[in-house]
N, C-alpha and C positions, 0 to 999 in steps of 0.2 A: 467765648463760647464757640464762635465760628472756627478759631484757630485750633481749639482742642478737637473739634469735630474733624477738621482737616488732618490733624496729626493722627487721629484714630483711624481715619480712612487709609492714610499712608502706611500706618503700622499694620493694619489688617492686610493691605495689599502686599506689604513686604512679607508678612507671615505666610500668606497664601502662596506667594512666589517661592518662598523657601520650602514650604510643604510640597508644592508641585514639583520643585526640583528634586526633593528627596524621594518622591514617588517615581521619578523617571528612571527607567532601567539603565544600568551602566554595564560595560563589559566586565565579566567575572574573571578574577585571577585564579580562583579555585572553585571546585564544584561544591554547591551547598549540600548540607546533610539533612536527610529525612529518614527516620527509622522504617524498617520493613513492617513493623507492627506499631501503629501510632494510636494510642488510646484516645486522642482527641478526635480521631476519625469516626469513633463509635457513636451510635445513638442508643444509649442504654434503656431508653423508654420503650424500645421495640423488643419483642420476644424473638430471640434468634430462631426458634422453632416455627415461627409464623412468617418471618421475612428476614432471612439471614443477610441478604444484601443490604437492606436498610439498617439492620443492626450494625453491620461492619462499616458501612459507608455513609450513614445519615449525617454524621458530624462533618465528614469531608465535604459532602454535597452542600451543606449549609455554609461552610467556611470557604468554599472555592467557587464563587460565581463565575460564569463564563466570561472571559475577557472579551472586550468589544471587537477584537480582530479575529475571533475564533468561532467556528461553527459549533464546536463542542469543547468540553474541557474534561480532562481525565488525568489520572496518575501518569499514564504514558505521555500524554500531551504536555503535562507540566514538566516532566523530566526532559522531554524533547526540547522544550523551550529553554530549560536551564543548560542543556548541552549546547544549544545554539548560542546562548549568551556567553558561554565559555569560549566557544569558537570565535565569537565576535572579537574578544580580546586578542586571541591569537592572530586573527586576520588583520586587525588594526596595526598590530606590531609588525606583521610581515609586509603590510602595505607601506610603512614608513621607514623600515630599516634600510640603512645604507649598505650594509654587507649582508647578502642573503644567499642561501642555497638555491639551486634551480627550483626545488619544490616550493620554497618560500616565495620566490619571485612569481611563480605562476599563480599561486593562491592569493598572494597579496595584490598583484596587479588586477586579477579578475575582480576581487572585492572592491578595489579602488575605482575601477571603471563602472561598476554597478552603483556605487554610492554617489557618483558624480551626476546627480539628476539634472543639474543645470545644463550640462553638455548633452545629455540625452534629450531633454526637452527642446534644446535649440535645434536639434536635427529634425524634429517633427516626425514625418513618415518617410523622410528622404532615403533611409536605408533600404526600403522595399519598393520605392517608386520605380526603379528600373525594371523590376520583375512584374509589377502591375502593368507597366507599359507593354511588356512582352505578352502578357495575357490578353490585353486589349487588342494587340496586333494579330491575334489568332483569328483567321477569317474562315477557315474551312474545318470540317469535321476531322479530317485527317491531321490537321495541324494541332487541334485540341487534344486528340488521342496521343499524338507523338509528344506533346508537352508533358504528359504524365511521367515519362521516363526521366526527364530532366528535373521536374519538380520533386520527385521522390528522391533523387540523388542529392539535390542541393539544399532542400528546405525541409524544415519541420512542417507538419500539417497533415491532416487526414484527407488525402485526395483519393476518394473512391475505395481504395483497398490498401493493404500494407504488405510489404515484403521484408523478410529478414532471414537470418540463419538460425538454426537450432539443432538440437540433437534429434536424430531419427528415433521415433517412438519405438520402432521394432528393433533397431540396432543402435543402442545408445552410445556406442563407441564412434559413431559416424556423424559428422556435421552435414546437414542438408539445407536446401533452400525451402522456406515455408512461405506460402501465400495466404494471407488472412483477410477477414472482413474489416472494413473501416468506413471512412467517409461520413461519419455522423458527428454532429456538433453537440447534441444533448448526451447525457451520461449513459443512456441505455436505449435499446430499441423500443422498450415498452413505453417510453415517453411519447413516441410517435403513434402508437397503436391504441393506447387507452382512450376511452371516450368520456371519462368522468370529468366533472367541472374543473377540478384542480389541474388535470392533464391538459385540458383545452386551454386554460388560462396560461399555463407555462408555455405552451406552443405560441400563443399570442405574444407573450413577453420575449420569447426567443426571436420571433420575427422582428420585433421592435429593436432588439439588440443588433441583429444583422443589418437593419437599415441604418442604425446609428453608426456602426463601424464603417460601413460603406460611405456614408455621408462625410464622416471625418476624413476619409481618403479622397474626397472631392466629387463624389457622385451627386447628381441632382436628386431631390427627394423622389421624383417620379421613377428615376432609374433604380434608386436604392430599393424602392418598394417592389419593383418588378423583379429585381435580383433576389430579394428576400423571399418572395413568393416562390420563385423558381428553385431556390436552394432548399426550402422546406419541402417542396414537391419531390425533388430528387432524393433527399435524405429519407423521406417517408417510403419511397420505393425500395431503397436499400435496406431500411429497417424491416420492412415487411419480409424481405428475403433472408434476414439474418436469423441464426439460431439464437434461442434464448440462453440466458446465463446458466439455467439448470441443464439444458441440453449440452452446453459446452463443458460441463463437468464430466461428461462421458468421453474419455479420450478416443474411443472408437468412432465417435461421430465427427471428430475433427482430424481424422487421419485418412487421406485419400491420395496415395502416391500416383503420380501421373508423369508421363513423358511431356516434354515441352510441346510436342506435336498434339498430344491429347488436350493439353491446356488451350492450345490454339484453336481447337474445335469448339471449346466453350466460349472463348473470347477472341474471335478471329480479327477483331479490329486492332489489337495490340501486336506490335512487332516484338514478340517475347525474346528471341535471341538477342536483339539489340538492347532491349530493356535490361536483361540480366547482365549483359556485357558492361553497360554503363554503371550499373549498381556495383559491379566488382566480381561478377560470377560468369566470366566468358566461357562459353561451351558447356554450360550446365545442361545435363540431359534429362534428369528427373527431379521432381520436387513434390512436396506435400501441399496439396490444395485443400486447406482446412474446410472451406465451405463452397463446394462446387455450385450449388444453387444460387448462392450469393454472387458468384462470378458471372453467372448467366444474367442476373439482374444488372450487374455493372455493364455488361455488353449491351443490354437493352437500353439502358440510359444513354450510353455513348453513341448508339446508332439511331436513336429515335428522338431524343430530347432536342429542343431548339438550340441552335449554336450559341445564341446570345445568352440563353439560360445556363448553358454549360460554362461560359466565360464568367458569368456572375457567381456561380458556385465556386469556381477556382479562385476568383478574387477574394471572396469571403474567407475561404479556408486558409489562404495565405495570410490574410490580415488577422484572423482570430488566433492563429498560431504565433504571429509576431507581436501581437498587441501588448503582452506583458513586458516586452523589451523596448517598446517605442515610447514616445513622449507621453506625458501624464494623461492627456485626454483619452488616448487609446488604452493605456493601462487601467484608467478609472472605469472605462466602459466595460472592459473585460471583467474587472472585479465586481462591478455593480450587478452584472447578470450572473456570473458563475458562482460568486460568493454571497452577495447580498440577496439576490432574488431566489436562487436555488437553495441556498443553505442558511439564509437568515443572518449572515454576518454583518453587523452594522458598520464596522470600520476597516479600512485597509490596514494591513500590518505595518509596523514601523519599518523603515527602509533597511535597517541592519538585519532584520529577520529575512526580508526578501533576498538580501545579498548573501547572507550566510547559507541560505537554502540553495541559492544559485551556484555557489562555489561547491557545495557538497554534491549537488546534482551533476555537475560537469567534471569536477576534479576530486571525487569522493575519496580515492585512495591516496591522493597527495595530501589533502586536508586530514585524512584519517591518520596518517603517520604522526602529525602534530598532536592530534587528540590522544592517541594511544600512548604516546611517550609520556604524557602528563597525567593520565587518569587511570590506566589499566595496569595493575601490578602483577608480577609473576605469581604472587600468592593467590590473588583472585582467579587467575587463569587456572592454576593447579586445583583449587578447591571446586571450581565449577566443572572442570574436566572430570574430577572424581565423582561429583554428583551425577554427571551424565552417565558415567560408566555404571554407577550403582542403579540408576533408573533403568538402564538397558538390561542389567541383571534381573531386575524385578519383572521386566517385560518377558525375558526368557522364561522365568518361572511361571508366569501367567499363561504363556503359550503352552508350555509343557503340561500344565494341569487343567487346561480347558476341557470340559466334559462334552462340548458340542463339536469339537474339531477333530477330524480323523488324523491318524498318524502320518499319512502321506502329505496332507496339507501342512501339518505341524513341521515336518522336515523342511519343506520349502520356506515356511515362515521363519524358522530359526536360521536358515541359510541367509535369508534376506536381512534379518536382524543383525547377524554377525558381520555382514558386509557394509553396514551403514558407517559412513565416515563422519566424525565429529569435528566441526570447525568452530573454534572458540576464540572470540576476541577480534582477530584480524588475519589477513591472508599470510601464508608463509612467504610469499614473494610479492612485493608491491608492484603495482602497474607502472609501466614506464610511459610518462607523458612527454618525453623529450621532443617528439615530433609535433607536438601541439604548440602553436604560437598564441601567446596571451599578451595583450597590450593593455596598458594602464588607462587608455582613453578610448576604448572601442568596445562598449558593453555588448551590443547586439552582434558585432563581429566576433567577439569571444564566444558568445553562445552558438553562433552558426559554425564556427571552426571546431568547437567542442563536439557538436553533433556530428559533423563530418568526420572528425577523428574517431568517434565511437563507431560510426557506420563503417568506416574503413577497417577498423579493428574487427568488427563483427563479420563482415564479408570475407576478411582475410583468414577466417577460421576454416573455410572450405578446403577440403583435401588434407587437413592436418588432424592429428590425434586430438580428442577432446581433452581440454585442460581440466583435470579433476580438482585442481587447487583453486580454480576461479571462484570468486564470490559474486553474489547478486545484490548485495547491500554494502553500503559504505560502513566503516567501523563506528562512526558516531551515531548511527541509526538506532532509534529506540524501537526495535522490532526483532523478529526472528522468523526463520522459515525452514521448511523441509522441501527439498527438490527431489521429486520421484525419479527423474531420469539420472540425476547424479547420485541418487541414493545417499544424500547427506543431510545433516541438520546443521544449521548455521546460527550462531549467537554472537552478534557484533558486540564490541566493547560498550557501545552506547546503552544497551539494554541490561548490562551487568553492573549498573551503578545503583546506589541507594536512591529510592527505597525499594527497588525491585530486587537487587541483591545487596545485602547489607553486611559487610564484614564485621561490624560491631555487634550484631545480633547473634543469638544462639541459632541452632539448626532448625527449630520448629517453624518460625515464620519464613526462613529462607527456603526451606524445602516446600513449604506451602505456596510460596510465590514463585521464585525462580525454578524450583524443582518441578512444580506443576507445569510451568512453561516448557521446560525441557521435555517432560513427559508428553505434553501437548504436541510438540513438533515430532517426537518419536512416534506417537500414535498416528500421525498423518501418513506414515508409511503403510498403515493398515486401515485407512478410512475407505469410504466408498470409491474414491478416486485412486488413492495411493496403492491400495491393495491389488490393483490391476497391473502393477509393474513388479517385475521380479528382482532378484538380488543384484542383477547387472543393470537395472534400470530399464529393462526392455518391457514393452507392452506385451504381456503374455498371460494367458489364463492358467494359473498354477493351482487353482482351487478345484476340489471335487465339486460336482453339481450340488450334492447334499450340503457340503460346508458353505458354499456360496449362498444357498438359500437360508441356512441357519444364520449367517452373518446379516443378510438383508432383513430377516425377520427381527433381529435384535435392533438394527438401525431404525426400522419402521416404528418400533416402540418409542424411540427418542424423537423421531419425526412427528409422531402423533402428539407427544407431550408438548413439544416446542411450538407446534402449529396453534396451540391454544393461547399462547402469549401474544398480547397486543403491543405493538411497537409505539404507535401514535394514532390518535383518532380511531378509525375502524380498520387500520392496517395491521394485520397479523404478521408474525414471522413467516416468511416463505421457507419452511423447514426443509424443503427439497434442495434449496440453495444453500442453507446453512448447516445441513446435517454433517458434513465433513468436519467443520469446526466444532460443532456441538459434541460429536463423538470424541474428538481430540481433547476437548475440555474435560469431559468426564473421565476418559481413559488416562489422560495425563495426570489428573489429580490423584486418581487411585494409585498409579505407579509411583508418584512422588511420596504418597503416604506410606506405601510398602517400603520404599527405599529409606525413608526417614526412620521408620521403626527399626529397620536393620542397623542403620548407622548409629542409633542411640540405644541399642538393646542392652549394652553393658553399662550405660550411664544411669545415675540416680537422678532422674528428672523431677523437678519440683514445680509447684504452682508459683506463677509469677504475676503480680498485679491482680490477683484474684482469678486468674485463668489457668486451667490445667494445661499440661504440654499439648494434649490433643486439641484442646480449644484454641491454643495459640497457633498450631499448625493451620487450622481452618480459618482463623481470622486473618493470618498472613495471606492465605490464598484469596480470601474475600476482598482484601483491600487493594489488590493489584487492579481490580476492575472498577474502582470508584470513578464515577463520571457524571457530568451534566451535559445534556444535549439540547440544542434548539429544535423546535418542532419541525422546521423546514428541513434541517439536516436529517432528522429521523425519517422523514418521508423519502429522501434520496436513498438513505440506507436501506429502507424497506424494499427498494427495487434493486439496488446494486451491491449491497454489502453481504459477503458470504459469512460474516460473523453476526451472531445474535447480539442484542443490546446487553449492557453490563449486568442488569438485574437478572436476566434470563441465564447468562453465562455462569452466575454464581448460584442462584436458587435452583436452576435446572440441574446443576451438579449435585449439590448437597442433598436435594430431595431424593436422589437415587443412591445415596451412600449411607448404609447402616452405621458405618464408622463415625460419621458426623452425628447421626441421630443418637448414638450411644454417648458421644462426647458431651452433648448438650442435654441429655435426658429427654429427648423429644418423644411424644406419645402418638400412637395411632390416631389419625384424624387431624393432626396439626398439618399446616400447609407444607412444611418441609419434609413430610413423610409421604413419599410417592409409592403407592402399592398397587400392583407389584412393581418393584423397582426395575428400571431399564439398565441393563449392564451388557456390555459387549466383551470386555476383558475381565 
């Protein structure tokens, strides 16, 4: 009896071990397939006219619980993880191969160094000890201020403010120096200013994290407590002087061209000519100071705060930026606060995820070459390019027939529309990383050299023509964007994979999903922020006063609607922050619907799986936004995310579209019938 029991235990253990092994993810050799319209994602118990999001995504939500290493889970996040898993296989091969191209050497060695956690742990905090010692040696206020020049040049970290290069908002053909706000450790200035119980609690937890990190680096408990208090005090002063996210959506509020001499009057403590020379901009005469009042606050802190407090602030910001690249206790402390506490994520991600992200972040266009070669066909590029052109034609027709826009404004709008450049899949010319040294046994060194490489590349743009072919996302990224100053829309290969773009499916769900995304990015050219830039990407008011008012009146209808949606607890959508994305969601879906109708006008479309072609279009659109979110993450999003939650992004759209209501035979009084409907285009 006893031996039978023992055999049973062994058998159960073996079965569980095999099951556990079967559940462990492995590198993918090919991308998995999911259709762009998946019937198992539906919840047919829900009336689509009452809650179309739940109807489209209820099954997906039930079948896709949030993984333990994620703050939320969505169709986009799932595809992003699958892309990562595919990249994992590429990187493992590149790390082990005997014969490699220069690109394969760099991505493979970066990945190998990141995966070697025993070597990383053996170093402890040694990689940054010399810099911590330099900070500790700062004895005078002048030495502390001067140290910012070197810290900004050599290290990642938010030390009071930030400097970079970018396109001049008034003359987009020119690259200028930009000085921006920074210096905060929490996600947004509101975390420091709100007085509700949750905000107070988070600040207490943040202070505890600061103390923990400083103690790991050798500070006494008493010193760590003093430095944490000082850091929170300094950051609160900086937060108080910062513009809100809503204010920063107005480009006029972040454009203040000054001479270096005028900047010196705001912040006389800093030797600005030396600062810019060290960064890589010797002799710069003028620059954009995004937030002058913030820089006054920086000056006040540098000149009045206790010297020991300033040292503590610098130590912490160096440590918190380096923590994810240091030994496990530092990485764990960073994860515990920023992921577990702030966003509710129970577990740290598997190391392969951390390392594929790290390579993509530092060598995105090198890794992207490997991804594109294996996943992105010429046929997919041609079809999505055609879809983009069709949606732009739909936008042209909408502009031409608007009854509220004057001929003068229409002329300018069409000029801008026709000037938009479409970037599909990957850059025309790959970035050259030959000047970057990557070693197979130096993870934090690789990260630091990659940052310095990127900084040198960025500062090197000064005095040169703007590169209109440059991309702001790597090819494997599951996302897309519109750049108002480049006046281009960008769709990486990573976002043009099933289920978001499905070459096996018919046009209805593909236009509903990818088509609506293309229309979304195109509409950003004419949202509350994008509309302020002209065809050349210059910040210029090309609207008549009456047209501008008509536009704002229509946006306010959408703002009022979305402000009524609750994100979590008692937190409503901040529709002044999300209105640009909300308008793009609605406009993009309308444009995609128009383009789809034209594309299929000569086709004999039939009902499939019980759904009409129009219903299939809208279900395809609804299923791109399926998601589950942790409450903690939703609270962060309520403050920081310019996108509304998935349910609002779908229900808010269809409730304003008679085309949807007709497709599903919705009646007045049902939830998905918003009267009067909000429409801009």
